[in-house]
C-alpha positions in Angstrom: -0.2 -20.8 15.0 0.5 -23.3 12.0 -2.0 -26.2 12.1 -1.3 -29.4 12.0 0.6 -30.7 9.5 -2.1 -34.0 9.4 -5.2 -31.3 9.0 -4.4 -29.7 6.1 -5.8 -30.3 3.2 -4.1 -32.3 0.1 -2.7 -30.1 -2.8 -5.5 -31.7 -5.5 -8.2 -31.0 -2.9 -7.4 -26.9 -3.3 -6.1 -27.2 -6.7 -2.6 -26.1 -6.0 -0.5 -25.3 -8.5 3.3 -23.9 -8.2 2.8 -21.3 -10.6 -0.1 -18.9 -10.3 -2.4 -18.2 -13.6 -3.7 -15.9 -11.5 -1.6 -12.3 -11.8 -0.7 -11.0 -8.5 -2.5 -13.7 -6.7 0.5 -15.8 -5.6 0.9 -18.2 -2.5 3.9 -15.3 -0.7 1.0 -12.4 -1.1 -1.6 -15.1 0.3 -2.5 -14.6 4.0 -2.2 -17.9 4.8 1.5 -18.2 3.9 4.3 -18.8 6.2 7.9 -17.3 4.9 10.4 -20.2 6.0 12.8 -22.0 4.7 11.5 -24.2 3.1 8.2 -22.4 2.8 4.6 -23.5 4.3 1.1 -22.8 4.2 -1.3 -22.8 7.4 -3.9 -24.7 5.3 -2.0 -27.0 2.6 0.5 -29.6 2.9 3.4 -28.5 1.6 5.8 -28.1 -0.5 4.4 -24.6 -1.4 5.8 -22.6 -4.1 6.0 -18.5 -3.0 4.6 -18.4 -6.7 2.0 -20.7 -6.5 -1.8 -20.7 -5.8 -4.6 -22.2 -4.6 -8.5 -21.9 -4.1 -7.6 -20.8 -0.6 -6.1 -17.7 -1.9 -6.7 -14.5 0.7 -4.4 -11.8 0.2 -2.7 -10.9 3.1 -3.7 -7.3 3.7 -6.6 -4.9 2.2 -3.7 -2.8 0.2 -3.6 -5.6 -1.6 -6.7 -6.2 -2.9 -7.5 -2.9 -3.2 -4.7 -2.6 -6.1 -6.3 -5.6 -7.8 -8.3 -4.7 -11.3 -10.7 -6.9 -13.0 
């Protein structure tokens, strides 16, 4: 279930950026990402870009995490 938009964190609070500086760590593979039109996040206020990133990033599944190096 999606959180109340008023309870979500601002972009500034979580250091959100629209283009991820971390290879393979993007909103579109994050556990909090909601694929919709427009895309949304469970924990961060919109707008959210599929290729974005923030400090709350978590891989959506273990397979993605195990494929990461470094």
